[in-house]
C-alpha positions in Angstrom: 0.0 0.0 0.0 2.8 2.4 0.8 4.3 1.8 -2.7 1.0 2.8 -4.2 0.8 5.8 -1.9 4.1 6.9 -3.3 2.8 6.8 -6.8 -0.3 8.8 -5.7 1.8 11.5 -4.0 4.8 11.6 -6.3 3.2 11.1 -9.7 -0.3 12.4 -9.6 0.5 15.2 -12.1 2.8 13.2 -14.3 1.7 12.0 -17.7 2.8 8.7 -19.2 5.7 9.2 -21.4 6.7 6.6 -23.9 10.4 6.5 -24.6 12.2 5.2 -27.6 15.9 4.8 -28.1 18.8 2.9 -26.6 19.9 2.7 -23.1 17.9 2.6 -19.9 16.7 5.8 -18.2 18.4 6.8 -15.0 17.0 4.8 -12.0 16.0 8.0 -10.1 13.8 9.0 -13.0 11.9 5.7 -13.0 8.5 6.1 -11.2 8.7 2.5 -9.9 12.1 3.2 -8.3 10.7 6.4 -6.8 7.7 4.7 -5.3 9.8 1.9 -3.9 12.2 4.4 -2.2 9.2 6.3 -0.9 7.7 3.2 0.6 10.8 2.2 2.4 11.3 5.7 3.8 7.7 6.0 4.8 7.6 2.6 6.6 10.9 2.8 8.5 11.9 6.1 10.1 15.6 6.8 9.6 15.6 8.9 12.8 14.5 6.0 14.9 16.2 3.0 13.3 19.4 3.0 15.4 17.4 2.5 18.6 17.2 -1.2 17.5 20.1 -3.6 17.5 19.0 -6.2 15.0 17.1 -6.7 11.7 14.4 -8.6 13.5 13.9 -5.8 16.0 13.6 -3.3 13.3 11.1 -5.4 11.3 9.0 -6.0 14.4 9.1 -2.3 15.6 8.0 -0.9 12.3 5.5 -3.7 11.4 7.3 -4.7 8.2 8.6 -8.0 6.9 12.2 -9.0 7.6 13.0 -8.9 3.8 11.5 -5.4 3.6 13.5 -4.2 6.6 16.6 -5.7 5.2 16.2 -3.8 1.9 15.7 -0.5 3.7 18.5 -1.1 6.2 20.9 -1.7 3.3 19.9 1.7 1.9 20.4 3.3 5.3 23.8 1.6 5.6 24.9 3.1 2.3 23.9 6.5 3.6 25.6 5.9 6.9 22.3 6.0 8.8 22.2 2.3 10.0 25.3 1.6 12.1 24.7 -2.0 13.2 
């Protein structure tokens, strides 16, 4: 649901654009990538995540699956937000 909320909030004024040519568009311009990032940030607060010491604790605290928590914690780790 949070992924779809991302589409609603981020792309409500966008029009569908068909693209021809070679090469893939930049990931950050992809509406699916944007909605996925939105969902992760929406579900797991980066300001609170370091209060927990394990993946399972994060998943439980934020009410998300362990795989979903793992994906978001990997993003946070790249941004030096998750320190565990």
